[in-house]
C-alpha positions as a Python dict, from the first residue, in 0.01 Angstrom:
ca = {
    (1, 'M'): (0, 0, 0),
    (2, 'Q'): (329, -56, -164),
    (3, 'K'): (492, 171, 105),
    (4, 'Y'): (303, -1, 405),
    (5, 'L'): (408, -338, 255),
    (6, 'T'): (778, -220, 202),
    (7, 'E'): (809, -92, 582),
    (8, 'F'): (657, -426, 691),
    (9, 'I'): (907, -624, 466),
    (10, 'G'): (1203, -397, 604),
    (11, 'T'): (1148, -462, 960),
    (12, 'F'): (1079, -791, 911),
    (13, 'F'): (1406, -882, 794),
    (14, 'L'): (1574, -632, 1067),
    (15, 'V'): (1408, -824, 1359),
    (16, 'L'): (1484, -1185, 1209),
    (17, 'A'): (1864, -1074, 1179),
    (18, 'I'): (1849, -935, 1544),
    (19, 'T'): (1633, -1252, 1669),
    (20, 'L'): (1866, -1476, 1528),
    (21, 'S'): (2195, -1329, 1559),
    (22, 'V'): (2128, -1276, 1925),
    (23, 'I'): (1969, -1668, 1983),
    (24, 'T'): (2279, -1832, 1773),
    (25, 'E'): (2503, -1590, 2001),
    (26, 'Q'): (2690, -1482, 1670),
    (27, 'P'): (2980, -1291, 1787),
    (28, 'L'): (2934, -1004, 1432),
    (29, 'A'): (2592, -977, 1551),
    (30, 'P'): (2595, -592, 1515),
    (31, 'I'): (2739, -596, 1199),
    (32, 'A'): (2432, -855, 1068),
    (33, 'I'): (2192, -618, 1230),
    (34, 'G'): (2329, -287, 1077),
    (35, 'G'): (2413, -468, 709),
    (36, 'T'): (2037, -589, 704),
    (37, 'L'): (1928, -248, 804),
    (38, 'M'): (2135, -108, 563),
    (39, 'V'): (2054, -319, 245),
    (40, 'M'): (1666, -304, 355),
    (41, 'I'): (1696, 72, 283),
    (42, 'F'): (1861, 46, -24),
    (43, 'M'): (1569, -207, -122),
    (44, 'G'): (1264, 22, -1),
    (45, 'G'): (1406, 398, 54),
    (46, 'H'): (1258, 462, -309),
    (47, 'I'): (933, 350, -238),
    (48, 'S'): (860, 424, 156),
    (49, 'G'): (1130, 628, 260),
    (50, 'G'): (1302, 311, 439),
    (51, 'H'): (1226, 397, 790),
    (52, 'F'): (1159, 73, 936),
    (53, 'N'): (1151, 253, 1276),
    (54, 'P'): (885, 460, 1441),
    (55, 'A'): (1116, 634, 1594),
    (56, 'V'): (1263, 743, 1268),
    (57, 'S'): (875, 792, 1159),
    (58, 'L'): (816, 1042, 1403),
    (59, 'A'): (1119, 1231, 1302),
    (60, 'A'): (1036, 1250, 927),
    (61, 'M'): (691, 1360, 1020),
    (62, 'M'): (806, 1635, 1254),
    (63, 'R'): (1052, 1724, 966),
    (64, 'G'): (760, 1723, 705),
    (65, 'A'): (917, 1441, 496),
    (66, 'L'): (621, 1202, 579),
    (67, 'P'): (257, 1280, 600),
    (68, 'T'): (102, 1293, 919),
    (69, 'S'): (-186, 1069, 775),
    (70, 'D'): (70, 797, 742),
    (71, 'L'): (232, 801, 1044),
    (72, 'I'): (-14, 535, 1210),
    (73, 'P'): (1, 317, 922),
    (74, 'Y'): (345, 294, 926),
    (75, 'W'): (380, 256, 1302),
    (76, 'I'): (127, -63, 1259),
    (77, 'A'): (317, -202, 949),
    (78, 'Q'): (657, -180, 1127),
    (79, 'T'): (536, -318, 1436),
    (80, 'G'): (383, -600, 1275),
    (81, 'G'): (688, -692, 1066),
    (82, 'A'): (873, -691, 1381),
    (83, 'L'): (619, -940, 1567),
    (84, 'V'): (594, -1180, 1263),
    (85, 'A'): (997, -1163, 1244),
    (86, 'A'): (1016, -1249, 1616),
    (87, 'L'): (785, -1515, 1641),
    (88, 'L'): (937, -1697, 1339),
    (89, 'G'): (1269, -1619, 1441),
    (90, 'N'): (1213, -1771, 1824),
    (91, 'F'): (1075, -2077, 1603),
    (92, 'I'): (1386, -2099, 1365),
    (93, 'A'): (1612, -2097, 1631),
    (94, 'A'): (1430, -2244, 1923),
    (95, 'G'): (1462, -1944, 2169),
    (96, 'S'): (1361, -1589, 2207),
    (97, 'V'): (1544, -1256, 2262),
    (98, 'A'): (1429, -1124, 2600),
    (99, 'I'): (1552, -799, 2551),
    (100, 'A'): (1641, -585, 2865),
    (101, 'P'): (1871, -349, 3052),
    (102, 'G'): (2230, -499, 3158),
    (103, 'E'): (2244, -641, 3488),
    (104, 'G'): (2273, -416, 3746),
    (105, 'V'): (2234, -86, 3494),
    (106, 'N'): (2050, 208, 3627),
    (107, 'I'): (1714, 243, 3426),
    (108, 'I'): (1828, 610, 3377),
    (109, 'A'): (2146, 519, 3243),
    (110, 'A'): (1942, 251, 2982),
    (111, 'L'): (1682, 547, 2903),
    (112, 'L'): (1954, 787, 2815),
    (113, 'V'): (2129, 500, 2592),
    (114, 'E'): (1801, 438, 2409),
    (115, 'I'): (1733, 815, 2377),
    (116, 'L'): (2038, 906, 2258),
    (117, 'F'): (2147, 654, 2015),
    (118, 'T'): (1800, 691, 1860),
    (119, 'F'): (1859, 1071, 1853),
    (120, 'A'): (2192, 997, 1657),
    (121, 'L'): (2008, 757, 1428),
    (122, 'A'): (1736, 969, 1340),
    (123, 'L'): (1964, 1316, 1313),
    (124, 'V'): (2181, 1063, 1067),
    (125, 'V'): (1889, 983, 865),
    (126, 'L'): (1717, 1326, 828),
    (127, 'N'): (2081, 1469, 731),
    (128, 'V'): (2225, 1181, 495),
    (129, 'A'): (1833, 1147, 306),
    (130, 'T'): (1683, 1493, 329),
    (131, 'A'): (1957, 1731, 350),
    (132, 'K'): (2035, 1993, 69),
    (133, 'G'): (2401, 1950, 94),
    (134, 'T'): (2375, 1568, 61),
    (135, 'A'): (2095, 1548, -187),
    (136, 'G'): (2138, 1234, -426),
    (137, 'N'): (2420, 1074, -253),
    (138, 'S'): (2455, 700, -272),
    (139, 'F'): (2590, 655, 82),
    (140, 'Y'): (2284, 732, 298),
    (141, 'G'): (2209, 341, 355),
    (142, 'L'): (2563, 280, 479),
    (143, 'A'): (2558, 576, 726),
    (144, 'I'): (2248, 467, 883),
    (145, 'G'): (2343, 132, 884),
    (146, 'F'): (2647, 217, 1056),
    (147, 'T'): (2520, 445, 1305),
    (148, 'V'): (2315, 117, 1440),
    (149, 'V'): (2642, -101, 1424),
    (150, 'A'): (2784, 179, 1652),
    (151, 'G'): (2495, 201, 1894),
    (152, 'A'): (2490, -177, 1930),
    (153, 'I'): (2849, -177, 2017),
    (154, 'A'): (2849, 102, 2261),
    (155, 'G'): (2535, 79, 2423),
    (156, 'G'): (2377, -285, 2370),
    (157, 'G'): (2522, -413, 2675),
    (158, 'I'): (2399, -136, 2878),
    (159, 'S'): (2027, -62, 2721),
    (160, 'G'): (1978, -375, 2564),
    (161, 'G'): (2036, -190, 2192),
    (162, 'A'): (1682, -152, 2046),
    (163, 'F'): (1695, 189, 1919),
    (164, 'N'): (1373, 135, 1763),
    (165, 'P'): (1018, 110, 1938),
    (166, 'A'): (903, -186, 1651),
    (167, 'V'): (1217, -374, 1776),
    (168, 'G'): (1145, -339, 2124),
    (169, 'I'): (787, -443, 2064),
    (170, 'G'): (830, -729, 1861),
    (171, 'L'): (1133, -870, 2076),
    (172, 'S'): (937, -837, 2395),
    (173, 'L'): (627, -938, 2289),
    (174, 'G'): (812, -1254, 2119),
    (175, 'A'): (962, -1313, 2476),
    (176, 'M'): (652, -1280, 2677),
    (177, 'F'): (506, -1546, 2438),
    (178, 'A'): (796, -1773, 2490),
    (179, 'G'): (762, -1685, 2884),
    (180, 'T'): (1093, -1562, 2909),
    (181, 'G'): (1055, -1178, 2942),
    (182, 'G'): (931, -888, 2819),
    (183, 'A'): (874, -665, 3086),
    (184, 'W'): (1080, -391, 2947),
    (185, 'I'): (854, -289, 2681),
    (186, 'W'): (764, 22, 2766),
    (187, 'L'): (1183, 149, 2769),
    (188, 'Y'): (1190, 41, 2419),
    (189, 'I'): (874, 288, 2304),
    (190, 'V'): (959, 598, 2554),
    (191, 'G'): (1340, 603, 2478),
    (192, 'P'): (1343, 613, 2118),
    (193, 'L'): (1061, 833, 2048),
    (194, 'I'): (1206, 1103, 2263),
    (195, 'G'): (1504, 1058, 2074),
    (196, 'G'): (1357, 1076, 1747),
    (197, 'A'): (1135, 1378, 1860),
    (198, 'L'): (1458, 1567, 1933),
    (199, 'A'): (1627, 1467, 1671),
    (200, 'A'): (1372, 1657, 1444),
    (201, 'A'): (1410, 1945, 1649),
    (202, 'V'): (1768, 1975, 1625),
    (203, 'F'): (1746, 1910, 1255),
    (204, 'A'): (1529, 2215, 1232),
    (205, 'M'): (1800, 2404, 1449),
    (206, 'Q'): (2050, 2337, 1227),
    (207, 'G'): (1914, 2529, 930),
    (208, 'N'): (1773, 2216, 735),
    (209, 'E'): (1419, 2391, 682),
    (210, 'D'): (1458, 2468, 290),
    (211, 'I'): (1568, 2187, 211),
    (212, 'E'): (1358, 2036, -96),
    (213, 'L'): (1191, 1674, -22),
    (214, 'E'): (1155, 1566, -407),
    (215, 'G'): (1292, 1214, -444),
    (216, 'S'): (1462, 1228, -120),
    (217, 'P'): (1494, 846, 35),
    (218, 'V'): (1329, 944, 343),
    (219, 'E'): (1029, 1055, 162),
    (220, 'P'): (786, 794, 68),
    (221, 'G'): (762, 743, -309),
    (222, 'R'): (517, 908, -521),
    (223, 'G'): (184, 750, -628),
    (224, 'N'): (209, 489, -347),
}
């Protein structure tokens, strides 16, 4: 139960940071979002693996760092945390985040951005948090957080910049309840899950199959 609670909390604060930053139009929103993800990973990596993203959990499961039996419970915890955060954020900031591709953006371009930056995120997670060459490092949270910062700045204006099905679902449902949007929810499920699966495949191609998982930040803590 501890690991599911941790995934709920970490995803909650990630989506709360997104919701408040976007509604209040903070110019440094990508930094706030990536920074929140970073500190939440340091908070919960030793307990749950610090995924806070169904696409990362999928990649971790395919890599062998997450038991298959934990995948759906992780998805439920992450999505639940995201939805609660979106609704609470909407109330606090008196608005909603109708996440959607940029105006006039080709849908294939938006889908590619979601796939590619989620691929980058999941591949970074697997390499900095499970690879033998980076075992025991203290920078994994920073590397992961700044991957999100880079993706939000480079691709956010094109696809909406979710790179995370829980974020897409939470923000879209929050916007639906507010009557302001939500039609693009499928984009933020399909694109990131494809990206996460591709990352696991490429990780194996990089020659990482012999990695020792014991104590890895991306692997759920023992006895939880």
